[in-house]
C-alpha positions as CSV (number, residue, x, y, z in Angstrom):
1,X,-17.2,-5.2,-32.9
2,X,-18.0,-4.9,-29.2
3,X,-19.0,-7.2,-26.5
4,X,-22.6,-7.1,-25.3
5,X,-23.3,-6.1,-21.7
6,X,-23.9,-9.8,-20.9
7,X,-20.7,-10.8,-22.6
8,X,-18.8,-8.2,-20.7
9,X,-20.4,-9.3,-17.4
10,X,-19.4,-12.9,-18.2
11,X,-15.8,-11.8,-18.9
12,X,-15.6,-9.9,-15.6
13,X,-17.0,-12.9,-13.8
14,X,-15.0,-15.7,-15.4
15,X,-11.9,-13.9,-16.6
16,X,-12.3,-15.0,-20.2
17,X,-14.8,-15.0,-23.1
18,X,-14.8,-17.3,-26.1
19,X,-15.7,-16.0,-29.6
20,X,-16.6,-19.0,-31.9
21,X,-15.8,-18.7,-35.6
22,X,-14.6,-15.1,-35.3
23,X,-12.2,-15.4,-38.3
24,X,-13.1,-17.0,-41.7
25,X,-11.4,-20.0,-43.2
26,X,-9.8,-17.7,-45.9
27,X,-8.4,-15.5,-43.2
28,X,-7.0,-18.4,-41.2
29,X,-5.5,-19.7,-44.4
30,X,-3.5,-16.5,-44.8
31,X,-2.3,-16.6,-41.2
32,X,-1.3,-20.2,-41.4
33,X,0.7,-19.6,-44.6
34,X,2.5,-16.8,-42.7
35,X,3.2,-19.0,-39.7
36,X,4.7,-21.6,-42.0
37,X,7.0,-19.0,-43.5
38,X,8.0,-17.5,-40.2
39,X,8.8,-21.0,-38.8
40,X,11.7,-21.3,-41.2
41,X,13.4,-18.1,-40.1
42,X,16.5,-18.2,-37.9
43,X,16.3,-15.3,-35.4
44,X,16.2,-14.7,-31.6
45,X,12.5,-14.2,-31.9
46,X,12.0,-17.8,-33.0
47,X,12.2,-20.1,-30.0
48,X,12.8,-23.8,-30.7
49,X,12.2,-27.0,-28.8
50,X,15.3,-29.0,-27.8
51,X,14.3,-31.3,-30.7
52,X,14.6,-28.4,-33.2
53,X,10.9,-27.8,-33.8
54,X,9.5,-24.3,-33.3
55,X,8.0,-23.6,-29.9
56,X,7.2,-19.9,-30.2
57,X,7.5,-17.1,-32.8
58,X,7.5,-13.6,-31.2
59,X,7.0,-10.1,-32.5
60,X,4.9,-10.8,-35.6
61,X,2.8,-7.6,-35.4
62,X,5.2,-4.9,-36.3
63,X,6.3,-3.5,-39.7
64,X,10.0,-4.2,-39.0
65,X,12.2,-7.0,-37.7
66,X,12.9,-10.6,-38.8
67,X,9.5,-11.9,-37.9
68,X,7.5,-9.0,-39.3
69,X,4.3,-10.0,-41.0
70,X,1.8,-7.8,-42.9
71,X,-1.0,-10.3,-42.2
72,X,-0.5,-10.4,-38.5
73,X,0.0,-6.6,-38.4
74,X,-3.4,-6.3,-40.0
75,X,-5.0,-8.8,-37.7
76,X,-4.2,-7.0,-34.5
77,X,-5.8,-3.8,-35.8
78,X,-9.1,-5.3,-36.8
79,X,-12.2,-4.2,-34.9
80,X,-12.9,-7.9,-34.1
81,X,-9.7,-7.9,-32.0
82,X,-9.4,-4.3,-30.7
83,X,-13.1,-3.7,-29.9
84,X,-13.4,-6.4,-27.3
85,X,-9.9,-5.9,-26.0
86,X,-10.5,-2.2,-25.3
87,X,-13.6,-3.1,-23.4
88,X,-11.8,-5.8,-21.4
89,X,-9.0,-3.4,-20.4
90,X,-11.5,-0.6,-19.8
91,X,-9.8,2.0,-22.0
92,X,-9.6,3.0,-25.6
93,X,-5.8,3.6,-25.4
94,X,-4.2,0.1,-25.6
95,X,-1.0,-1.1,-27.2
96,X,0.6,-4.5,-27.8
97,X,2.8,-5.7,-25.1
98,X,4.0,-8.6,-27.3
99,X,2.7,-11.1,-29.8
100,X,3.7,-14.8,-30.0
101,X,2.6,-17.8,-32.0
102,X,2.8,-21.0,-30.0
103,X,3.1,-23.8,-32.5
104,X,3.1,-27.0,-30.4
105,X,4.5,-29.4,-33.1
106,X,2.8,-32.7,-33.5
107,X,4.0,-35.3,-30.9
108,X,6.9,-33.2,-29.6
109,X,5.0,-30.0,-28.7
110,X,5.5,-29.7,-24.9
111,X,3.6,-28.2,-22.0
112,X,3.1,-24.6,-20.7
113,X,2.9,-24.9,-16.9
114,X,0.1,-23.2,-14.9
115,X,0.8,-19.5,-14.8
116,X,-0.6,-16.0,-14.8
117,X,0.7,-13.6,-17.3
118,X,0.8,-10.8,-14.8
119,X,3.2,-13.0,-12.8
120,X,5.9,-11.9,-15.3
121,X,4.4,-8.6,-16.3
122,X,4.4,-7.1,-12.9
123,X,8.2,-7.9,-12.7
124,X,8.6,-5.9,-16.0
125,X,7.3,-2.8,-14.2
126,X,3.6,-2.8,-15.1
127,X,2.0,-1.3,-11.9
128,X,-1.5,-2.6,-12.4
129,X,-3.1,-5.7,-14.0
130,X,-4.8,-3.5,-16.7
131,X,-3.7,-6.1,-19.2
132,X,-5.0,-9.1,-21.1
133,X,-4.5,-11.4,-24.1
134,X,-6.5,-12.1,-27.2
135,X,-5.8,-15.6,-28.6
136,X,-6.6,-16.8,-32.2
137,X,-6.8,-20.5,-32.9
138,X,-5.2,-21.1,-36.4
139,X,-6.3,-24.7,-36.5
140,X,-8.8,-26.9,-34.7
141,X,-8.1,-26.9,-31.0
142,X,-8.7,-30.1,-29.1
143,X,-7.7,-31.6,-25.8
144,X,-5.6,-34.2,-27.7
145,X,-3.5,-31.6,-29.4
146,X,-2.6,-29.5,-26.3
147,X,-5.6,-27.1,-25.9
148,X,-5.3,-24.1,-23.7
149,X,-6.9,-24.7,-20.2
150,X,-8.2,-21.9,-18.0
151,X,-9.5,-21.8,-14.4
152,X,-12.8,-19.9,-14.4
153,X,-12.8,-17.0,-12.0
154,X,-9.2,-17.4,-10.9
155,X,-8.3,-13.9,-11.9
156,X,-10.2,-12.7,-8.8
157,X,-7.5,-14.2,-6.6
158,X,-5.1,-11.5,-7.7
159,X,-1.5,-12.2,-8.5
160,X,0.1,-15.3,-7.0
161,X,3.8,-15.0,-6.5
162,X,5.4,-17.3,-9.1
163,X,8.6,-19.3,-9.4
164,X,11.0,-19.3,-12.4
165,X,10.4,-22.5,-14.3
166,X,13.5,-23.7,-16.2
167,X,12.3,-27.0,-17.4
168,X,11.2,-26.0,-20.9
169,X,13.0,-24.4,-23.9
170,X,11.3,-21.0,-23.1
171,X,11.9,-20.3,-19.4
172,X,9.2,-18.3,-17.6
173,X,7.5,-17.5,-14.3
174,X,5.0,-20.2,-13.3
175,X,2.7,-20.9,-10.3
176,X,4.2,-23.3,-7.7
177,X,2.7,-26.8,-7.4
178,X,1.4,-26.3,-3.9
179,X,-0.4,-23.1,-4.8
180,X,-1.9,-24.7,-7.9
181,X,-3.2,-27.7,-6.0
182,X,-4.9,-25.4,-3.6
183,X,-6.5,-23.3,-6.4
184,X,-7.6,-26.4,-8.3
185,X,-9.2,-28.0,-5.2
186,X,-11.1,-24.8,-4.4
187,X,-12.1,-23.7,-7.9
188,X,-14.5,-24.7,-10.7
189,X,-13.0,-27.4,-12.9
190,X,-10.5,-26.1,-15.6
191,X,-12.1,-25.4,-19.0
192,X,-10.4,-26.4,-22.2
193,X,-10.6,-23.7,-24.9
194,X,-11.5,-26.0,-27.9
195,X,-13.2,-25.4,-31.2
196,X,-12.5,-25.1,-34.9
197,X,-9.9,-22.9,-36.5
198,X,-11.0,-19.2,-36.2
199,X,-12.2,-19.6,-32.6
200,X,-10.8,-16.9,-30.4
201,X,-10.7,-16.1,-26.6
202,X,-9.9,-13.0,-24.6
203,X,-8.6,-13.5,-21.1
204,X,-7.5,-11.5,-18.1
205,X,-3.8,-11.3,-17.2
206,X,-4.4,-12.8,-13.8
207,X,-6.4,-15.8,-15.1
208,X,-4.6,-19.0,-14.4
209,X,-4.0,-21.0,-17.6
210,X,-1.8,-23.8,-19.0
211,X,-1.7,-26.3,-21.8
212,X,-0.6,-29.9,-22.2
213,X,1.5,-31.9,-24.5
214,X,0.4,-32.2,-28.1
215,X,-0.2,-36.0,-28.5
216,X,-1.8,-35.7,-32.0
217,X,-0.4,-36.1,-35.5
218,X,-1.0,-32.4,-36.3
219,X,0.7,-29.2,-35.2
220,X,-1.4,-26.9,-33.0
221,X,-0.9,-23.2,-33.9
222,X,-2.2,-20.5,-31.6
223,X,-1.5,-16.7,-31.8
224,X,-1.4,-14.8,-28.5
225,X,-1.8,-11.0,-28.7
226,X,-1.0,-9.5,-25.3
227,X,-2.3,-6.0,-24.6
228,X,-1.6,-3.3,-22.0
229,X,-3.2,-0.1,-21.2
230,X,-1.0,2.7,-22.5
231,X,-1.1,4.4,-19.1
232,X,0.2,1.2,-17.5
233,X,3.4,1.0,-19.7
234,X,6.5,0.1,-17.7
235,X,9.5,2.4,-17.4
236,X,12.3,0.9,-19.5
237,X,15.8,0.4,-18.1
238,X,18.9,-1.4,-19.2
239,X,17.6,-4.4,-17.3
240,X,14.3,-4.5,-19.1
241,X,13.6,-7.6,-21.2
242,X,14.1,-7.3,-25.0
243,X,11.6,-5.4,-27.1
244,X,10.3,-8.6,-28.6
245,X,9.0,-9.6,-25.2
246,X,8.3,-6.2,-23.7
247,X,7.5,-3.8,-26.6
248,X,8.9,-0.3,-26.6
249,X,6.1,0.8,-29.0
250,X,3.6,2.0,-26.4
251,X,1.6,4.3,-28.7
252,X,-2.2,3.6,-28.8
253,X,-3.1,1.1,-31.4
254,X,-5.7,2.3,-34.0
255,X,-8.6,0.3,-35.3
256,X,-8.2,-0.2,-39.0
257,X,-10.0,-2.2,-41.8
258,X,-11.7,-5.4,-40.8
259,X,-10.9,-7.0,-44.2
260,X,-7.2,-6.1,-44.1
261,X,-5.9,-9.7,-43.5
262,X,-7.0,-10.9,-46.9
263,X,-5.5,-7.7,-48.5
264,X,-2.2,-7.8,-46.6
265,X,-0.1,-9.3,-49.4
266,X,3.1,-11.2,-48.5
267,X,6.4,-10.3,-46.9
268,X,9.7,-10.8,-48.7
269,X,11.5,-14.0,-47.9
270,X,13.8,-13.8,-44.9
271,X,14.5,-17.6,-44.7
272,X,18.1,-18.4,-43.8
273,X,17.8,-22.1,-43.1
274,X,14.9,-24.5,-43.2
275,X,13.8,-26.1,-40.0
276,X,11.0,-28.5,-39.2
277,X,7.9,-27.2,-37.5
């Protein structure tokens, strides 16, 4: 799968592109079953809210580790994901910087403040913003359940120096309030990425994005596959963030079978203790 010239032009203009119904109900069913399984694992790659519910599950795309998943490993190698991503990054040689599932549990799932991914990734040593994220909605995404919001065209502003936000269970680099107010007042209105399960979006690493509290009765599960150009991989040191945040596997990712999710089988149980999602 490849973006058309008009789609690619739209991506370059807006900093994101939505793909409605890109994955089937059967494929999403497999991915949801895997998310439920992974949510019960106790590991450093499973980040929990202060209330105990899962906030994020990292490193689901590799063949090893506590949160390994054959289904997610197959997903990231499909032409539906890798084709548009290679075009967005402008190179055939891309690798996965990290994967994470943001689960946003019903009622208690909290916000992700306005940020640019490159706000963190430049600090990791990535010299250029030759990076992006491909997100897969594993259930219906609505404004009520904490949909992802983006500011169209904000990637053209370049990187905005962030501050370290420590108000949530997963601490990260966010854009300061004064800067965001200026951006919001001088930009097109933010757009919610909503749609049925199977909807996907690819977005630039400098695109400003955020998501609100999940006020609904259902969990909201999104997978974020973050990519980097192989030539842009950082140099790793003793101070580098862990592999599950900044992957050491920088080999070019191959495109594999498009039907592999349904044929991925299941992983052995690694459950140590049940926990609510």
